[in-house]
C-alpha positions in Angstrom: 112.6 103.0 93.2 116.3 102.4 93.6 115.6 100.5 96.8 113.4 98.2 94.9 116.2 97.3 92.5 119.0 97.2 95.1 117.0 95.1 97.6 115.9 92.7 94.9 119.5 91.8 94.2 120.1 91.4 97.9 117.1 89.1 98.3 118.2 87.0 95.4 121.7 86.7 97.0 120.1 85.7 100.3 118.0 83.0 98.6 121.0 81.7 96.8 122.8 81.2 100.2 119.9 79.3 101.8 119.8 75.5 101.9 117.3 73.6 99.7 115.5 72.3 102.7 113.1 73.0 104.3 110.8 74.7 101.8 111.3 78.4 101.7 108.6 81.0 101.0 110.1 84.3 99.7 107.6 87.2 99.4 107.5 90.9 99.0 107.6 93.6 96.5 111.4 93.7 96.5 111.6 90.2 94.9 111.9 90.7 91.2 110.3 88.4 88.7 113.9 88.0 87.3 114.3 85.4 90.0 112.5 83.1 87.6 114.6 83.8 84.5 117.9 83.8 86.5 117.2 80.3 87.9 116.7 81.2 91.6 113.0 80.2 91.5 111.4 77.5 89.5 108.5 78.8 87.4 106.2 76.1 88.7 106.9 77.3 92.3 106.2 81.0 91.8 103.3 83.4 91.6 103.1 87.2 91.4 100.0 88.8 92.8 99.3 91.7 90.5 96.7 94.3 91.7 95.0 96.3 89.0 95.4 100.1 89.3 91.8 100.7 90.2 91.9 98.2 93.1 95.3 99.5 94.3 94.0 103.1 94.3 91.0 102.1 96.3 93.1 100.2 98.9 95.5 103.2 99.2 92.5 105.5 99.7 91.1 103.2 102.3 94.4 103.4 104.2 94.5 107.1 103.7 97.7 106.9 101.8 97.9 110.1 99.8 100.2 112.3 97.7 103.7 111.2 97.0 103.4 108.0 99.0 100.4 106.9 97.0 102.1 107.8 93.8 105.2 105.8 94.8 103.1 102.7 95.5 101.3 103.0 92.2 104.6 103.5 90.3 106.1 100.5 92.1 103.0 98.4 91.2 103.5 99.4 87.5 107.2 98.3 87.7 106.4 95.0 89.3 103.7 94.3 86.7 106.1 95.2 83.9 108.8 92.9 85.3 106.2 90.1 85.6 105.3 90.6 81.9 109.0 90.6 81.0 109.9 87.5 82.9 106.6 85.7 82.6 106.1 84.0 86.0 102.6 82.8 86.8 100.5 85.7 88.0 97.3 86.0 89.9 95.2 89.1 89.3 94.1 91.0 92.4 91.1 93.1 91.7 88.8 92.7 94.7 86.7 90.0 93.2 88.3 87.5 95.6 88.5 87.8 99.3 91.7 87.1 101.3 90.8 83.5 101.9 89.9 82.9 98.3 93.2 84.5 97.1 95.1 82.3 99.6 93.3 79.2 98.3 94.2 80.1 94.7 97.8 80.5 95.7 97.8 77.2 97.6 96.3 75.4 94.5 99.1 76.8 92.4 101.7 75.5 94.9 99.9 72.2 95.6 102.5 70.0 93.8 105.5 71.8 95.4 104.0 71.6 98.9 103.2 67.9 98.4 106.7 67.2 97.2 108.2 68.7 100.4 110.4 68.3 102.1 108.1 68.4 105.2 108.7 68.0 108.9 108.6 64.3 109.6 108.4 64.4 113.3 106.5 66.5 115.9 109.9 67.8 117.1 110.9 68.9 113.6 107.5 70.7 113.2 107.9 72.5 116.5 111.4 73.5 115.6 110.2 75.0 112.3 107.3 76.8 114.0 109.8 78.3 116.5 112.2 79.3 113.7 109.3 81.1 111.9 108.4 83.1 115.0 112.0 83.9 115.8 112.4 85.3 112.3 109.4 87.6 112.8 110.9 88.8 116.1 114.3 89.3 114.5 112.8 91.5 111.7 111.2 93.7 114.4 114.5 93.9 116.4 116.5 94.6 113.3 114.2 97.5 112.3 114.6 99.1 115.7 118.4 98.6 115.6 118.6 101.2 112.8 120.0 104.5 113.9 116.9 106.5 112.9 114.3 104.1 114.3 112.7 105.0 117.6 110.9 102.7 120.0 111.2 99.6 122.0 111.0 96.4 119.9 110.1 94.3 123.0 106.7 96.0 123.2 105.8 95.7 119.5 102.8 93.4 119.0 103.0 91.0 116.1 101.2 87.9 114.9 103.1 84.7 115.6 102.2 81.1 114.6 100.9 78.9 117.4 103.7 76.5 118.3 101.5 73.7 119.7 102.8 71.4 117.0 99.3 70.1 116.0 99.5 69.7 112.1 95.8 70.9 111.9 96.5 74.2 113.8 96.7 77.3 111.7 96.1 79.8 114.5 98.0 83.0 114.9 98.9 84.4 118.3 99.3 88.1 118.9 102.1 88.8 121.3 104.6 91.4 122.2 108.0 90.6 120.7 109.5 90.5 124.2 107.0 87.9 125.3 108.2 85.4 122.7 111.4 84.7 124.8 109.2 83.4 127.7 108.5 80.1 125.9 106.4 78.7 123.1 103.8 80.9 121.5 100.5 79.1 122.2 97.0 80.1 121.2 94.5 80.3 124.1 93.4 76.7 125.0 96.3 75.1 123.1 99.0 73.1 124.7 102.2 71.6 123.4 101.5 68.4 121.5 103.4 65.4 122.9 104.0 62.1 121.1 
């Protein structure tokens, strides 16, 4: 629980240090709803997904998360829900009544105005650069995890989902690659090629 509080403050510090452009998506259980009341995040540009306890228990059971680990997740869920009530950001109930795609659509509707306001990549090269930065950030997270003294394994062989870097604005395909393969060039979905204009 202390990590939740400590990391939240660090995430807020990191967000404060970032430029206003391009648009930034910050997500995760460590980001406290206090980001709304302390001015880091605009209320109209936030949403907290709050699972009800029954749904969360079912998901934990499906993942075979038991004992103390399950209790920790449930307790963290209660804290996040309490913080959301206290700071009053927009929330979206997660209870299993919506699938993943429907939940993503609901979040996109909430962020429609912010996404439309941008800023957005204006050129194909800007778009490709942002896609590459996204993928490099995923790879860096994996490498940073394995750089910890207690972590074991080779980050180069870890498989992750990366965004297709073809540059086509209509492309929303993920590419599963080993982290080490990302250095070989653009991550491209099968049959995709780099857009050129």
